[in-house]
C-alpha positions, -999 to +999 in steps of 0.1 A: +287-628+479+270-655+496+304-670+508+314-638+525+282-636+545+286-671+554+322-666+564+311-636+587+283-657+601+308-688+608+333-661+624+305-650+650+298-685+662+329-702+657+325-721+622+300-746+607+275-744+582+247-713+582+220-736+596+240-754+621+253-720+632+219-705+640+208-737+659+241-742+677+241-705+689+203-701+696+175-723+701+136-720+690+119-691+675+150-670+676+169-696+657+144-695+630+144-659+629+181-657+625+180-683+598+154-663+579+176-631+582+208-649+570+190-659+538+175-624+535+209-606+539+223-631+512+195-617+486+191-582+497+229-571+500+235-585+463+244-555+439+239-526+464+254-494+453+284-483+474+297-461+490+262-453+505+252-431+534+230-449+563+200-433+547+209-444+510+215-478+520+183-481+540+163-465+508+179-494+487+169-522+512+137-508+514+133-508+475+141-545+476+114-553+501+135-553+534+114-561+564+119-538+596+139-559+615+169-555+588+160-519+587+164-516+624+198-534+626+212-510+600+199-480+620+215-495+652+247-495+637+248-456+641+272-457+611+269-426+591+280-443+556+292-476+545+318-483+516+308-521+512+288-551+521+317-558+545+312-525+561+275-531+565+278-568+578+307-559+603+285-526+615+256-552+621+279-578+640+296-552+661+264-530+669 
């Protein structure tokens, strides 16, 4: 699971390790926030039940303690349903 998230993050900014990806792409507080989100995604997305509607996915994430930033990113995808973690990550990436 972590490898899949790492690969998608790597694709976003052209390769490297997650910590390097974040600091190479943005600086300062934004880099810190993105690094924290990357770690949070790794934990939150493990073992989610799919397929799931956007509302079901948000409910699962809230039960796991997801912060409002993660929830807002899911909501901003405007995607009605998700079939896998890949769907979620791709929707966030393409929002």
